[in-house]
N, C-alpha and C positions, 0 to 999 in steps of 0.2 A: 204110450207104452214104451218103457225103456228097453232098449235092445232090439226093438223091431224097426225095420226100415220100410217106410211107405214109398210107393211109386213116386218118383220125382224128387225125393229127398236129396239125392246126390247132387242134382242140379242146383238146388237151393243153397247147399252148403259149399259150393265151389269145388266139389269133389267129383271124381269120375270113378266108376266101379268096374272091376274086372270080373270075369266069370267065376273066379275063385273066391269072390267075396271081398277081396282087398280093395281098399279105397286109396286113391292117389289124388293129391291136390292138383287142380287144373294148371296152376302155374308151373308145377313140376313137369307135367306132360308137355306144356307149351315150350318150356325152356329147353328140354332135351330134344324135342322135335325140331326146334329152331336151330340148335347146334348141329343136328344131323343134316338139316337142309343146307346150312351154311357150308358144311363139309362136302356135300354133294354138288353144290352149285358150280364150282370150278370144273368138276369132272363132266358135268352136262355141257357147260359152255365150251369146253375143249372139243366137243363133238361138232360144234357149229361154226367155230371161228378159230383162226390161228393166233388171234390177239391174246388168248389165254393159253399159256404154255407152262403148266405146273408139272414139276417132277415129283418123284416119291418123297424127296426131302421137304418139299413145300407142303404136301399133304400131311406129313409127319409133324412138321412145325405147327401147322394150323390145328391139327388134332390135339396135340399136347396143350397148346394155348387155350383152345376153346373148351376142351374137356376138363382141363385143369381149372379154368374159370368157373365152369358149371359145378364142379366138385367143391370148389371154394365157396360158392354161393350156397350150396346145400349145407355146408358146415355153418355158414353165417345164419341161414334161415333156421337152423336147429338151435343156434345159440341165442339169436334175437327173435323173440316171439312177437314183438310189436311190429306193426306195419311200418312205422317210421324207421325203426332199426333195420328192417329188411330193405326198405327203399334206399336208405343211405348206403348200406353195404353193397347193394346192386349197382348204385351209381359209381361207387369207388372202384369196384371190380370192372365194370364196363369201361370206365376211364382208363384204367391200367391196361386192359386188353387193347383198346384203341391206340394208346400210346405205343405199346410194344409192336402192334401191327404196323403202324405208320413208320416207326423206326426201321422195322425189318423190310418194309416195301420200298421206301424211298430214302432211307437214311436221314431222318429228321435231325438226329443228334450225332 
């Protein structure tokens, strides 16, 4: 029946459902959750070791970089509907983030 959702359908389609009835792709939840975890990781590490010493500017830089990359991938995923296009765009964005991060961390260039 068109328009009706059966129990378990969200899991089969790779979607997660909110209480309001909206459906979100699991990749989107995983991506934004991963970005949030990456931003929280240094803050948690700073509680246990002095080896990690990030200042506000470090968190701002990481936030702009990671959230910007996530937003750029959202745009690419909207533009490229094929899995191949999305994987290529994800690889290019990830490579750019890693290159920028490495240059900021140790001055590769």
